[in-house]
VEXDREN-2710 file (C-alpha; in Angstrom, 1 decimal):
% VEXDREN-2710
k/r/px/py/pz
1/MET/-83.7/207.2/117.7
2/THR/-86.8/205.5/117.5
3/THR/-90.1/206.8/118.6
4/ALA/-90.9/204.0/120.8
5/LYS/-87.5/205.0/123.0
6/MET/-87.7/208.3/122.9
7/ASN/-91.8/207.4/124.5
8/LEU/-89.8/205.5/127.1
9/VAL/-86.5/208.3/127.6
10/LYS/-89.6/211.7/128.1
11/PRO/-90.8/210.9/130.9
12/LEU/-88.1/209.7/132.3
13/GLN/-86.0/212.5/131.1
14/SER/-88.4/214.9/133.0
15/LYS/-88.2/213.0/136.2
16/PHE/-84.5/212.7/136.3
17/PRO/-83.1/215.3/134.1
18/VAL/-79.8/216.2/134.7
19/ILE/-78.5/212.0/134.7
20/LEU/-80.1/209.6/131.6
21/SER/-79.8/213.3/129.6
22/PRO/-75.6/212.8/128.9
23/ILE/-76.5/209.2/129.9
24/LEU/-79.1/208.3/126.8
25/GLY/-77.0/211.0/125.0
26/ILE/-80.3/213.2/124.2
27/SER/-79.3/217.4/124.0
28/SER/-79.8/218.5/127.9
29/ASN/-78.3/221.9/127.3
30/ARG/-81.6/223.4/128.2
31/THR/-83.1/220.9/131.2
32/PHE/-79.4/221.3/132.8
33/ARG/-79.4/225.6/131.9
34/ARG/-83.1/225.8/133.3
35/ASN/-81.8/223.5/137.0
36/ILE/-77.8/224.1/137.5
37/ASN/-78.1/227.5/136.0
38/ILE/-74.8/227.2/134.5
39/PRO/-75.2/226.1/129.9
40/PHE/-74.5/222.7/129.8
41/HIS/-71.8/223.6/126.5
42/HIS/-69.6/225.7/129.3
43/VAL/-69.0/223.1/131.9
44/PRO/-64.8/222.3/131.5
45/VAL/-64.1/218.1/130.3
46/VAL/-61.2/217.1/132.0
47/ILE/-59.0/214.7/130.2
48/GLU/-56.6/212.0/131.7
49/GLN/-54.2/209.9/130.2
50/SER/-53.9/205.7/131.7
51/GLY/-52.2/202.8/130.4
52/ARG/-55.6/202.0/129.2
53/GLY/-56.4/205.1/127.1
54/GLU/-57.9/208.2/127.6
55/ARG/-60.5/209.4/129.8
56/ALA/-62.1/212.0/129.6
57/TYR/-64.2/213.8/132.9
58/ASP/-66.6/217.4/133.0
59/ILE/-64.4/219.3/136.2
60/TYR/-67.6/218.7/138.2
61/SER/-66.8/214.9/138.4
62/ARG/-63.3/215.5/138.1
63/LEU/-63.0/217.6/141.3
64/LEU/-65.5/214.4/143.1
65/LYS/-62.6/212.1/142.7
66/GLU/-60.7/215.0/144.9
67/ARG/-63.4/214.7/147.4
68/ILE/-64.2/218.1/146.2
69/ILE/-68.0/219.0/146.2
70/CYS/-68.9/222.5/144.5
71/LEU/-72.0/224.7/146.0
72/MET/-72.4/227.1/143.9
73/GLY/-75.6/229.5/143.1
74/PRO/-79.2/229.1/144.9
75/ILE/-80.0/226.7/146.8
76/ASN/-82.6/224.5/145.8
77/ASP/-84.5/221.1/145.4
78/VAL/-82.4/220.3/142.9
79/THR/-79.2/221.2/143.7
80/SER/-80.3/220.3/147.6
81/SER/-80.7/216.4/146.0
82/LEU/-77.0/216.9/143.8
83/ILE/-74.7/217.6/147.0
84/ILE/-76.4/214.9/149.5
85/ALA/-75.9/212.6/146.4
86/GLN/-72.2/213.3/146.5
87/LEU/-71.6/213.9/150.3
88/LEU/-73.6/210.2/150.6
89/PHE/-71.7/209.3/147.8
90/LEU/-68.4/210.3/150.0
91/GLN/-69.2/208.3/152.6
92/SER/-69.7/205.8/151.1
93/GLU/-65.8/206.2/149.4
94/SER/-64.1/206.3/152.8
95/THR/-65.6/207.5/157.0
96/SER/-62.2/209.4/157.3
97/ARG/-61.2/210.9/154.7
98/PRO/-61.9/215.0/154.9
99/ILE/-64.9/216.4/152.4
100/HIS/-64.5/220.2/150.9
101/MET/-67.2/221.8/150.4
102/TYR/-66.7/225.1/148.4
103/ILE/-69.4/227.6/148.3
104/ASN/-70.3/230.5/146.3
105/SER/-74.4/231.3/146.9
106/PRO/-76.9/233.7/147.6
107/GLY/-78.8/231.3/149.4
108/GLY/-81.9/229.9/149.0
109/VAL/-85.4/227.0/149.5
110/ILE/-84.4/227.1/153.0
111/THR/-86.1/222.6/153.1
112/ALA/-83.6/222.4/150.5
113/GLY/-80.7/223.9/152.3
114/LEU/-82.1/222.5/155.9
115/GLY/-81.9/219.3/153.8
116/ILE/-77.4/219.7/153.4
117/TYR/-77.1/220.9/156.4
118/ASP/-78.8/217.6/158.2
119/THR/-76.6/215.6/155.0
120/MET/-73.6/217.4/156.5
121/GLN/-74.0/216.7/160.5
122/TYR/-75.8/212.7/159.4
123/ILE/-72.1/211.5/158.0
124/LEU/-69.3/210.5/159.3
125/PRO/-66.2/212.2/157.2
126/PRO/-65.6/215.7/158.6
127/VAL/-66.6/218.3/156.4
128/ALA/-64.3/221.4/155.6
129/THR/-66.3/224.4/154.0
130/TRP/-65.0/227.2/151.8
131/CYS/-66.6/230.3/151.0
132/VAL/-65.2/231.5/147.4
133/GLY/-67.2/234.5/146.8
134/GLN/-70.0/234.9/148.9
135/ALA/-72.3/232.2/150.8
136/CYS/-75.5/234.3/151.8
137/SER/-78.5/233.2/153.8
138/MET/-78.8/229.6/153.0
139/GLY/-74.9/229.4/152.0
140/SER/-74.4/231.3/155.4
141/LEU/-75.6/228.4/157.3
142/LEU/-74.1/225.2/155.5
143/LEU/-70.3/227.5/155.4
144/ALA/-70.7/227.6/159.5
145/ALA/-71.9/224.2/159.7
146/GLY/-69.2/222.4/158.6
147/THR/-67.0/220.8/161.0
148/LYS/-65.7/222.8/163.7
149/GLY/-61.9/224.2/162.7
150/MET/-62.6/223.1/159.1
151/ARG/-64.4/226.8/158.1
152/HIS/-63.1/229.2/155.9
153/SER/-62.5/231.7/153.9
154/LEU/-61.1/233.5/150.7
155/PRO/-60.2/237.2/152.0
156/ASN/-62.5/239.2/149.6
157/ALA/-65.8/237.1/150.0
158/ARG/-69.1/238.2/151.8
159/ILE/-70.5/236.3/153.9
160/MET/-74.3/237.7/155.1
161/ILE/-77.6/236.2/157.7
162/HIS/-80.6/237.4/158.5
163/GLN/-84.3/235.6/158.7
164/PRO/-86.4/233.9/157.3
165/SER/-88.1/235.5/154.9
166/GLY/-91.7/234.7/152.7
167/GLY/-95.2/235.4/151.3
168/VAL/-99.1/233.7/151.1
169/THR/-101.8/234.6/150.2
170/GLY/-104.7/233.0/150.6
171/GLN/-107.9/232.3/153.9
172/ALA/-107.2/234.0/156.7
173/THR/-106.3/230.8/158.4
174/ASP/-104.2/229.6/155.4
175/ILE/-102.1/232.5/156.2
176/LYS/-102.4/231.8/160.0
177/ILE/-100.6/228.4/159.8
178/GLN/-98.4/229.7/157.4
179/ALA/-96.9/232.8/159.2
180/GLU/-96.8/230.0/162.6
181/GLU/-94.5/228.1/160.5
182/ILE/-92.3/230.3/159.3
183/LEU/-91.8/231.8/163.0
184/LYS/-90.8/228.4/164.3
185/LEU/-88.2/227.9/161.3
186/LYS/-87.1/230.5/162.3
187/LYS/-85.8/230.2/165.5
188/GLN/-85.0/226.3/164.5
189/ILE/-82.3/228.1/162.4
190/ASN/-81.8/231.0/165.0
191/ASN/-80.6/227.9/167.4
192/LEU/-78.7/226.9/164.3
193/TYR/-75.7/229.5/164.2
194/CYS/-76.6/229.6/168.6
195/SER/-74.8/226.4/168.5
196/HIS/-72.2/226.4/165.3
197/THR/-70.8/229.7/166.4
198/GLY/-71.2/230.4/170.2
199/MET/-73.3/233.6/170.3
200/THR/-76.0/233.7/172.7
201/LEU/-79.7/233.6/171.6
202/ALA/-79.9/237.3/171.8
203/LYS/-77.2/238.2/170.1
204/ILE/-78.3/236.0/167.2
205/GLU/-82.1/237.2/167.3
206/GLN/-80.4/240.8/167.0
207/SER/-77.7/239.8/163.9
208/LEU/-80.8/238.3/162.3
209/GLU/-83.2/240.8/161.7
210/ARG/-81.9/242.2/158.9
211/ASP/-79.8/241.4/156.2
212/ASN/-76.4/241.3/157.7
213/PHE/-73.7/241.1/155.7
214/MET/-69.6/240.9/156.8
215/THR/-66.2/240.5/155.9
216/PRO/-64.0/237.3/156.7
217/TYR/-62.8/238.6/159.4
218/GLU/-66.0/239.4/161.2
219/ALA/-67.3/236.3/160.6
220/LEU/-64.4/235.1/161.9
221/GLU/-64.7/237.1/164.9
222/PHE/-68.9/235.6/165.1
223/GLY/-67.8/232.9/165.1
224/LEU/-69.3/231.2/161.2
225/ILE/-65.9/230.3/160.8
226/ASP/-62.6/229.5/161.9
227/LYS/-60.1/230.4/159.2
228/VAL/-59.5/233.1/157.0
229/LEU/-57.1/232.0/154.2
230/VAL/-55.0/234.7/153.2
231/ALA/-52.1/232.9/150.5
232/PRO/-51.5/229.4/148.9
233/PRO/-49.1/227.3/150.0
234/LYS/-44.8/227.8/148.4
235/PRO/-44.8/225.5/145.2
236/GLU/-42.4/222.5/146.4
237/LYS/-40.3/220.0/144.6
238/GLU/-43.1/218.1/142.9
239/ASP/-41.9/214.8/145.0
240/GLU/-44.4/212.5/146.3
241/ASP/-42.5/211.7/149.3
242/CYS/-42.9/215.6/149.7
243/VAL/-46.1/217.0/151.9
244/PRO/-46.7/220.1/151.0
245/PRO/-46.2/222.9/153.6
246/PRO/-49.7/224.4/155.3
247/PRO/-51.5/227.7/153.8
248/THR/-51.1/230.8/156.2
249/PHE/-54.2/231.1/157.2
250/ILE/-56.1/233.8/160.3
251/ASN/-57.7/232.7/163.0
252/LYS/-58.7/234.1/166.0
253/THR/-55.8/233.3/167.7
254/THR/-52.7/233.3/166.1
255/THR/-51.0/234.8/162.7
256/ALA/-49.4/231.4/161.1
257/LYS/-47.5/232.5/157.7
258/VAL/-45.3/229.7/156.3
END
C-alpha cells in the first residue's frame, strides 16, 4: 500500500474500524478485538456453493441473511451502532418477516442500550428475542423489549435486573447534576420494565433495588419472557413442502409438547 493511500486510510479507519478494515484488506485483528471482544481469526467463515461458484461469509453475516442478529458481550456504543444498523437493514429487506435477536450479554452502557431499545420499538418487523447464556442489566431490558409472545430463553440461561449504577467526580454542582440525571434514568427504566412485564411500579422498584438474578422460569413468572425453550424440534424428512414441527415450549399457561 502506498504512503498516500495509508494516509487516507488511517483517519477513516479510526472512525470506521470494523467496516473499512476488511474492505481495504488491512489487518484488523487488534481493532476488532478491542471493539467486539472477539479475535478476528476466531470468527468462523462459511463457504456456500452456488451455480456461480463459491462465496464466503463470516458466520455473523451468514446469520444476518436468515434475519438473525447476535448481541454478544458488553453493550457499548460500537455494539449499539452495529445492532441498530442490522435492525434497520433487515427492516429494509422486509417489514413483515420477524427478526430474531439472540442475547448473551452482561449489560453495559445505558444510553447505548436505549438506542437499541428505541430502534426495536421503532421498526415495523416483529423482533423475537432469545436469551442464551445470560441477559443481565441492560441485556434483560432488551430481552423483555421483544415482541409480546416472542420473548424466549433457553432453560439454563440467567437473567438479572437491577437499578442503574455509575460514578462521578468534580465540583458539588456537577455531582448534583449527574445524580439528578441518573435518578431520571432510574425512573425511565423502571417505567419501561413496567410496560413490558405488566408489573406494578412499586413491584419493579422493589425488584430492581439490588442485583436480582432469575432463572428462566422465574423470569417467565415475572413477565420478562413469554416462553422457555426446553427441547429442539424433532427431525423430519428433508422436504421443502414440509413445515417442521414447533419446538417444545413452557409458557405461563400451558405446557405444550410435540
